[in-house]
C-alpha positions in Angstrom: 15.5 -0.8 9.3 13.6 -1.2 6.1 10.7 -3.5 5.6 10.7 -5.9 2.6 7.7 -5.3 0.2 5.6 -8.0 -1.3 2.7 -7.6 -3.7 -0.5 -9.6 -4.2 -1.6 -10.4 -7.7 -4.4 -7.9 -7.4 -1.8 -5.2 -6.4 0.3 -6.0 -9.4 -2.8 -5.7 -11.6 -3.6 -2.4 -10.0 -0.1 -1.1 -10.7 -0.3 -1.9 -14.4 -3.5 0.2 -14.6 -1.9 3.3 -13.1 -0.4 6.0 -15.3 3.4 6.1 -15.5 3.4 9.3 -13.4 1.3 7.6 -10.7 3.5 4.5 -10.9 6.5 6.8 -10.1 4.6 8.4 -7.2 3.7 4.9 -5.9 7.4 3.8 -6.0 8.4 6.9 -4.0 5.7 6.4 -1.4 6.6 2.7 -1.0 10.3 3.4 -0.7 10.3 6.6 1.4 7.3 6.0 3.6 5.8 2.5 3.8 9.1 0.5 3.7 10.7 2.7 6.4 7.7 3.2 8.7 4.6 1.2 7.7 2.8 2.2 10.9 2.5 5.8 9.8 -0.4 4.7 7.5 -4.0 5.0 8.7 -5.3 1.8 10.5 -8.4 0.5 8.8 -11.6 -0.8 10.5 -14.4 -3.2 9.6 -13.6 -5.8 6.9 -10.1 -4.4 6.5 -9.2 -4.4 10.2 -5.5 -5.2 10.6 -4.7 -3.4 7.4 -3.4 0.1 6.8 -3.8 2.7 4.0 -1.8 5.6 2.6 -3.3 8.0 0.1 -2.0 7.8 -3.5 -4.4 10.2 -5.1 -7.5 12.0 -4.0 -9.5 8.9 -4.6 -7.0 6.0 -4.5 -5.3 4.4 -1.5 -2.5 1.9 -1.1 -3.9 -0.8 1.2 -1.4 -3.1 3.0 -0.7 -5.5 5.9 2.3 -5.5 8.1 4.1 -8.8 9.1 6.6 -7.8 11.9 7.9 -11.4 12.2 9.3 -11.4 8.7 9.7 -7.6 8.5 7.5 -7.6 5.4 4.8 -5.3 4.2 2.2 -7.0 1.9 0.7 -4.6 -0.6 -2.9 -5.8 -1.1 -4.2 -3.0 -3.4 -2.8 0.1 -5.0 -5.9 1.5 -6.6 -8.6 1.3 -4.0 -11.6 3.6 -3.9 -13.4 4.2 -0.6 -17.0 3.1 -1.0 -16.3 0.6 -3.8 
């Protein structure tokens, strides 16, 4: 079973700021990892409790929420720096 992916406006803005190479890497991670098994991401704590993250680059993370009722993953950010 594959989860449907939805993107927030902020995530879409983040994607446009990525290089073409990172956009391709992002697509691959979304299709081959997050859409197939979103729970493999790291559960976040604090303000982002209930969200998960997967590393995109050394600094950037993909941050998302999972909605099991609609079998949807909502991508919140794709260019998030820890500490920002």
